[in-house]
C-alpha positions in Angstrom: 90.8 107.3 89.9 93.1 108.1 86.2 92.9 106.6 83.1 96.3 105.3 82.1 97.5 103.8 79.1 99.7 101.0 79.4 98.8 96.4 91.3 101.1 97.8 93.8 102.7 99.3 97.0 100.7 100.2 99.7 100.6 100.3 103.8 97.8 98.4 105.8 94.6 100.1 106.4 95.4 102.4 108.6 93.1 103.4 111.6 92.3 107.3 111.7 94.4 108.0 114.8 97.5 106.7 113.2 96.7 108.5 110.1 96.2 112.0 111.8 98.8 111.9 114.0 101.1 114.4 112.0 104.0 112.1 111.9 103.2 111.0 108.2 106.3 108.6 107.3 109.4 108.5 105.3 110.0 110.8 102.3 110.1 109.3 99.0 113.7 110.5 98.6 115.9 108.1 100.8 119.2 108.0 101.4 119.5 105.7 98.6 118.6 108.4 96.2 120.8 111.0 97.1 122.9 112.3 94.6 126.6 110.5 94.3 129.6 112.3 94.6 130.4 112.2 91.0 127.0 114.1 90.3 127.1 116.3 87.2 124.9 119.4 87.8 122.7 120.4 84.9 121.7 118.3 81.6 118.6 117.4 80.1 116.4 114.4 80.5 114.2 113.2 77.7 111.2 111.3 78.5 109.4 109.5 75.9 105.7 109.4 76.3 103.2 106.4 75.5 102.9 105.9 71.8 100.5 108.9 70.3 99.5 110.2 73.7 100.2 113.8 74.9 99.2 116.2 77.6 96.1 118.1 76.8 95.0 119.7 80.3 97.6 121.7 82.3 95.1 123.1 84.8 95.8 120.6 88.1 92.1 120.0 88.7 91.5 117.9 85.6 88.3 117.5 83.7 86.9 114.3 83.1 87.8 114.1 79.4 91.4 114.5 80.6 91.5 112.3 83.4 94.8 110.9 82.8 97.9 109.9 84.7 100.0 111.5 82.0 98.1 114.9 82.5 98.6 114.3 86.5 102.0 113.5 86.1 102.8 117.0 83.6 100.6 118.8 85.8 102.8 117.5 88.8 105.6 118.9 87.4 104.4 122.6 88.0 102.1 122.1 90.8 102.0 120.4 94.3 99.0 118.2 95.7 97.9 119.6 98.8 98.7 116.2 100.6 101.6 114.1 99.1 101.8 110.2 100.2 105.0 108.1 100.5 105.5 104.7 98.9 103.7 103.3 101.8 100.2 105.2 101.0 100.8 107.3 104.3 100.6 111.1 104.3 104.1 112.6 103.9 103.8 115.9 105.7 107.6 117.0 104.9 106.2 117.2 101.1 102.7 118.2 101.5 101.3 121.6 101.5 99.9 121.1 104.9 101.8 120.3 108.2 98.8 118.5 110.5 95.6 117.5 109.6 93.1 116.7 112.4 89.4 115.6 112.7 86.6 115.4 115.4 85.5 112.0 116.7 82.8 111.1 114.1 85.0 112.3 110.8 82.6 115.3 110.1 85.1 118.0 110.3 88.5 118.5 109.1 90.9 120.8 110.0 94.2 121.5 108.2 97.0 123.4 109.0 99.0 124.6 106.3 103.1 124.8 106.6 105.5 127.5 105.5 107.9 125.6 103.3 106.4 126.2 99.9 105.6 129.3 98.3 104.5 130.5 95.0 107.3 130.8 92.6 106.3 134.7 92.8 107.6 134.7 96.4 103.7 134.8 97.9 102.8 132.5 100.5 100.2 129.6 99.8 97.2 130.7 101.8 93.9 129.2 103.0 92.2 131.2 100.6 93.8 129.6 97.6 92.7 125.8 98.8 89.2 127.5 99.3 89.4 128.9 95.6 90.5 125.5 94.1 87.3 123.8 96.1 85.0 126.3 94.6 86.1 125.5 91.1 86.2 121.4 92.0 82.5 122.5 93.5 81.2 124.0 90.5 82.7 121.7 87.7 81.3 118.7 90.0 77.7 119.9 89.3 75.2 119.3 86.8 75.3 121.1 83.3 78.8 122.3 84.8 80.7 124.4 81.8 83.3 121.2 82.0 83.1 118.2 84.2 85.5 117.4 87.1 86.9 114.3 86.6 87.0 113.3 90.0 83.3 114.0 90.7 81.9 111.1 92.9 85.3 110.4 94.5 85.9 111.2 98.4 82.3 112.7 98.5 82.9 115.3 95.8 80.5 117.5 96.0 77.7 116.6 97.7 79.2 115.1 100.8 81.4 118.5 101.4 79.3 120.6 103.6 81.6 123.3 103.4 85.1 124.8 102.8 86.3 128.0 105.0 89.4 129.5 105.6 90.5 130.5 109.3 92.9 133.1 108.5 95.5 132.4 106.2 96.7 129.0 107.6 93.8 127.1 108.4 91.6 125.3 106.4 87.7 123.8 107.8 86.1 121.2 106.0 83.0 120.3 107.0 80.9 117.2 105.8 77.1 116.2 105.9 77.8 112.7 107.2 80.3 110.7 109.1 83.3 109.2 107.5 86.1 106.8 107.6 89.0 109.3 108.2 91.5 107.3 106.4 89.1 107.1 103.2 88.7 110.8 103.2 92.0 111.9 103.6 92.8 109.5 100.7 90.2 110.5 98.6 88.8 113.7 99.7 91.2 116.0 100.5 94.1 114.2 98.5 92.2 115.6 95.4 93.1 119.5 95.7 96.0 121.0 94.1 96.1 124.5 94.8 96.5 127.3 92.5 97.1 130.7 93.2 93.9 132.5 93.8 95.4 135.9 93.1 96.2 134.6 89.0 93.4 132.5 88.5 90.6 134.4 89.9 89.6 136.0 86.9 86.2 136.8 87.2 85.4 137.3 91.2 81.8 135.9 92.3 81.2 134.4 88.5 82.1 131.2 88.8 80.2 130.2 85.2 82.9 132.8 83.5 85.6 131.3 85.8 85.2 127.7 84.3 84.8 129.3 80.8 88.3 131.0 81.1 89.7 127.8 82.6 88.2 125.6 79.8 89.8 128.0 77.4 93.2 128.0 78.4 93.5 124.3 80.0 95.5 123.0 77.0 97.1 126.4 76.5 100.4 125.8 78.7 102.2 128.8 77.4 99.3 131.2 78.8 100.7 133.7 81.2 98.1 132.1 84.1 100.7 129.1 84.4 103.6 131.5 85.1 103.0 131.3 89.0 103.4 127.4 90.4 105.0 125.9 93.6 106.1 123.0 92.0 109.7 122.1 91.1 109.6 123.6 87.6 108.1 125.9 84.9 107.3 125.1 81.3 109.3 126.7 79.0 107.8 125.7 75.9 105.2 123.5 74.3 105.0 122.0 70.8 101.7 120.0 70.3 102.7 116.4 68.7 106.5 117.2 69.5 107.6 118.1 73.0 106.9 119.8 76.5 109.9 121.6 77.7 110.3 122.1 81.9 113.1 124.3 83.5 113.4 124.5 87.2 111.7 126.8 89.2 114.5 128.3 91.2 112.1 129.4 94.0 110.8 125.9 94.7 110.4 125.1 98.5 111.6 121.5 98.1 114.5 119.8 96.5 115.7 121.6 93.9 116.4 120.1 90.5 119.7 119.2 89.8 119.0 118.9 86.1 118.6 121.9 83.9 116.1 120.7 81.8 113.1 117.9 81.6 111.5 117.2 78.1 108.4 115.2 77.6 108.7 113.9 73.9 105.7 112.8 71.8 106.1 109.2 70.2 104.5 108.4 66.9 105.1 104.7 67.3 106.7 101.9 69.5 109.3 101.4 66.7 110.5 105.0 66.5 110.8 105.1 70.5 112.7 101.8 70.3 115.0 103.7 68.1 115.5 106.3 70.0 116.5 104.3 73.1 119.0 102.4 71.0 120.7 105.7 70.0 120.4 107.6 73.3 118.0 110.5 72.4 115.6 109.3 74.9 117.2 109.1 78.7 113.9 107.5 80.2 111.3 105.7 78.0 109.9 102.1 77.4 110.9 98.8 76.3 107.7 97.9 74.3 106.6 94.2 74.7 106.6 93.7 71.1 110.5 94.3 71.3 111.0 92.3 74.3 113.1 89.5 72.4 115.4 92.7 71.4 116.5 93.9 74.7 119.8 92.8 74.5 120.0 95.7 71.9 119.8 98.2 74.7 123.1 97.0 76.3 123.6 100.4 78.0 120.3 101.1 79.5 118.5 99.8 82.8 115.1 98.0 82.7 113.3 98.1 85.7 109.5 96.7 85.7 107.0 98.6 87.8 103.5 97.6 88.9 101.0 100.5 90.0 97.8 100.6 92.4 95.2 99.7 90.1 93.5 97.3 87.6 93.1 96.7 83.7 90.1 96.5 82.2 87.6 96.6 79.1 84.0 98.7 79.1 81.2 97.7 77.6 78.3 100.1 76.9 75.3 99.7 79.4 73.9 103.0 79.0 70.3 103.1 77.4 71.0 104.9 74.5 74.0 103.0 73.5 73.8 102.1 69.8 72.6 99.0 68.0 70.3 98.4 70.9 73.1 96.9 72.8 72.7 98.8 76.3 70.0 96.5 77.7 72.3 93.3 76.0 75.4 94.4 78.0 73.1 95.1 81.1 72.7 91.3 81.4 75.0 89.8 83.6 75.2 86.4 81.7 76.3 88.6 78.5 79.1 90.3 80.4 80.0 86.7 81.8 80.3 85.5 78.2 82.5 88.2 77.4 84.9 87.9 80.0 85.1 83.8 79.4 86.4 84.7 76.0 89.7 86.7 77.3 92.5 84.1 77.6 94.3 85.7 80.5 97.0 82.8 80.3 98.1 83.8 76.7 97.7 87.6 77.2 100.0 87.4 80.5 102.6 84.8 78.8 102.5 85.4 75.1 102.0 89.2 74.9 103.3 90.5 78.0 106.0 87.7 78.6 105.2 86.8 81.9 105.4 90.6 83.0 101.9 90.7 84.0 99.5 89.7 86.9 96.1 87.7 86.5 93.3 89.7 87.4 89.7 89.3 88.5 88.8 92.0 90.5 89.4 96.0 90.9 92.5 96.0 92.6 95.4 93.9 91.0 97.2 91.6 93.1 100.8 92.3 92.2 102.9 93.5 94.1 101.1 91.8 97.4 98.6 94.5 99.0 96.5 94.6 101.8 94.0 96.3 99.6 93.3 93.7 97.1 91.0 91.0 98.3 92.7 87.3 97.6 89.5 85.7 96.8 89.3 87.7 93.6 92.7 87.7 92.8 92.2 85.6 89.6 89.1 85.7 87.2 85.8 84.3 88.8 84.9 83.3 85.1 88.2 81.8 83.6 88.6 81.5 79.6 86.2 79.0 78.3 84.7 80.3 75.1 82.6 76.9 74.4 81.0 77.7 77.9 80.7 81.3 77.1 78.7 80.2 74.2 76.4 77.8 75.7 75.6 80.4 78.2 74.5 82.6 75.3 72.1 80.0 74.1 70.9 79.0 77.4 69.2 82.2 77.1 68.0 82.4 73.9 70.7 83.0 71.6 71.2 81.5 68.3 74.2 81.3 66.4 73.0 82.8 62.6 75.9 82.7 60.2 78.5 82.8 62.7 76.9 85.7 64.8 74.6 85.4 67.7 71.5 86.7 67.4 68.2 87.4 69.7 65.1 89.3 68.9 66.7 91.0 66.0 69.8 92.1 67.7 73.3 90.7 66.9 76.2 90.3 69.4 78.3 92.1 66.6 79.8 95.7 67.5 82.5 98.0 67.1 85.4 97.6 69.7 86.9 100.9 70.1 90.7 100.3 70.8 94.1 102.0 71.6 96.6 102.6 68.4 100.3 102.8 68.0 100.9 99.9 70.3 101.8 96.5 68.8 101.4 94.4 72.0 97.7 96.3 72.4 97.0 95.5 68.9 98.2 92.1 69.5 95.7 92.0 72.4 92.9 93.0 70.4 93.3 90.7 67.5 93.6 87.9 70.6 90.4 88.9 71.8 88.7 89.2 68.3 89.6 85.7 67.7 88.2 84.3 70.9 85.1 86.1 71.1 84.6 84.7 67.4 84.7 81.3 68.9 81.6 82.3 71.0 79.7 83.7 68.0 80.3 87.4 69.0 81.4 89.5 66.4 83.8 92.7 67.1 85.4 95.1 64.5 88.3 96.5 65.8 88.9 100.1 65.0 91.8 101.9 66.4 92.0 105.6 67.7 95.0 107.3 69.7 94.4 107.2 73.5 92.9 110.6 73.8 90.7 110.0 71.3 88.9 107.1 73.0 89.0 108.7 76.5 86.8 111.8 74.8 84.7 109.4 72.9 84.0 107.2 75.5 83.1 110.1 77.9 79.6 110.5 77.2 78.1 110.1 80.7 74.8 112.3 81.1 74.9 113.6 77.5 74.8 110.7 74.5 76.7 107.7 74.7 75.8 106.9 71.2 79.1 106.6 69.8 80.4 103.5 70.8 80.1 100.3 72.1 83.2 98.2 73.5 86.2 100.9 74.6 89.6 99.8 75.3 92.4 102.6 75.7 95.2 100.4 76.1 95.0 100.0 80.0 93.3 100.8 82.7 93.2 102.7 86.0 95.7 103.6 88.8 94.4 104.8 91.9 94.6 108.5 91.9 93.2 110.8 93.5 91.4 108.0 95.5 94.3 106.2 96.9 91.9 104.1 99.1 90.5 102.0 96.2 87.0 102.0 97.2 85.2 102.3 94.0 83.5 105.6 94.8 83.5 107.8 91.5 83.9 104.8 89.1 81.4 102.1 90.0 78.7 103.9 91.7 75.4 105.2 89.7 76.2 107.9 87.6 79.7 108.5 88.7 81.8 110.8 86.7 84.1 108.0 85.6 81.6 105.4 85.2 81.5 105.7 81.6 79.9 102.4 81.0 76.6 103.4 82.6 76.7 100.4 85.2 74.3 100.9 87.9 73.8 98.4 91.0 71.9 99.6 94.4 73.9 97.0 96.1 77.1 97.9 94.4 76.3 101.6 95.8 75.3 100.3 99.1 78.6 98.2 99.4 80.6 101.5 98.2 78.9 103.7 100.7 79.8 101.5 103.2 83.7 101.4 102.8 83.4 105.5 103.4 81.9 105.1 106.6 83.7 105.3 110.1 85.1 101.7 110.9 88.1 99.9 112.8 90.8 98.6 110.6 89.7 95.3 110.5 85.9 96.4 109.9 87.4 98.5 106.8 89.0 95.7 105.5 86.0 93.6 105.5 84.1 96.3 103.8 86.4 96.9 101.1 86.8 93.2 100.2 83.0 92.8 100.2 82.8 95.6 97.5 85.8 93.9 95.4 84.0 90.5 95.4 80.9 91.9 94.2 82.4 94.0 91.7 84.1 90.9 90.3 81.3 88.7 90.3 78.9 91.1 88.7 81.4 92.3 86.1 81.0 96.0 86.3 84.0 96.0 83.6 85.7 93.0 82.0 88.8 92.5 83.4 92.5 91.9 81.7 95.5 91.2 83.2 97.7 94.0 84.8 100.8 94.3 83.1 104.4 95.9 84.1 104.2 99.5 82.7 106.2 102.6 82.5 106.2 106.0 84.0 104.9 109.1 82.2 101.3 108.3 81.0 102.1 104.4 80.6 104.2 102.6 77.9 105.3 99.0 78.8 108.5 98.3 80.8 110.5 101.4 82.1 114.0 101.6 80.4 116.5 104.6 81.1 120.2 105.0 80.5 122.8 103.9 82.6 124.2 107.3 84.1 120.6 108.8 84.6 120.1 108.0 88.5 117.0 108.2 90.9 114.2 107.6 88.3 113.3 104.3 89.8 114.2 105.1 93.6 112.2 108.3 93.7 109.2 107.2 91.9 106.4 106.5 93.8 104.2 103.4 92.4 101.2 104.7 94.8 100.5 108.1 93.5 102.2 107.2 89.9 104.3 110.4 90.1 107.7 110.9 88.7 110.1 113.5 90.7 112.5 114.4 87.8 114.1 117.2 90.7 115.9 114.1 92.2 117.5 112.9 88.7 121.0 113.1 88.1 123.4 112.3 85.9 127.0 110.9 87.0 130.0 112.4 85.5 
């Protein structure tokens, strides 16, 4: 899963035979997205990033502290994932690095065959050895006491279920697992995690993974390092200026659809107001309409508005770790406390008042809009509807008393810091609404705003010292990448790398594990729905409405200038990937 800052197009749950047949579905680029006759070759597309957010990890296997949509999208400019999915969540072999995936009957062995369509930009072939090397880094970063922690640890069985990854010649990779698996789940959540890098470039310290990890960490946020010169994606990075812009130019040796544009720029935004002004004067090609400026959308008369919903959900986390500050860890571990907090979330006002109806109510870990078979209809809406009076009574029933407007029990107060994203007016409005409604229950929160990157870094305290936060909201939630099969592994299972809140439940662990085992499509749906319902009932997180949002790391509603074509038609809402190499201006 990936953090995103402000669900979904997907296929039905597929059986292993259909998935592994080698006929991976249609390409993201359809006939409708092909350049028009009056296409203008060249030009620059300027993409506005979400306010006060910036890419900060350019190695394609992301650390837990940089495990964001934005980093994935920027890395995707330079590197290709081993497996590409189309907009129906089916493997698209025409755009993947592999031409076929086969498995044995019980899903304990997978054989991947590489194609020869894509090469490294220096002309060298992408080999099985590159994939094995990338796995070695992934495994090392998923082990206890790693130099840096891989953000996907715990997803797709990484690393504990992967018994071995070996190269058979240059064109085949064999992955052996220690337990039988649902092949649909493993291809989507396990194999899809690998974004190969060229071993010949990155293997600086052969047979010394500790030193290798230290090297990667030292250059992860230095995109101009020579290690990034050799890529297999559609673009090279030309220049990078922190808190300003990141400039990409076409990879002339790219094996897929070559860029029609001559340059793509990701631009840092200091505020919604400055981004909106840039949209009006045309200096931004693709940006977002801030929800706070929704009434002023008519001022963008030459732009096109295109709301998008992604495979994911929105939420807030509370610190259930034993080392949480103010003795609140054991308090937040009580379900009734989380129920009271959820009863203080007015989803109706958030949907209609803050997001202008461009959001969906949410009760579980897969948002229901647009319609998807992954989303359990039984938890499409909150199981604990807005009712602050009932929330306060629930706390009182368990011995809490209102002392000066703050619920207190055994010397512990329900008064704590709410670490929340800065720079977005709609998010500020949301935070203030939550603060006011929780106050009605005797829950007092002090809002402390910080940039998106800071909140992710601060709340990422698993296994170390989670003492710096009580409640955290980075202004959005999750999209299901690289866990395109949303079974919750890596997010809600005990000790998972992305389980920042320290939530732990043996029942939850068992339900997640069951969804990874061999199953018919009907069984797979049943297991997935059981997990979703339990997660909704137990409030592993506090659920918020899922709004329409933008590309490039988030930011309200997509907005692009009228003569820039292909942005919406080539966007993949399943993987949350943009493909600027298909974009073009008309003459």
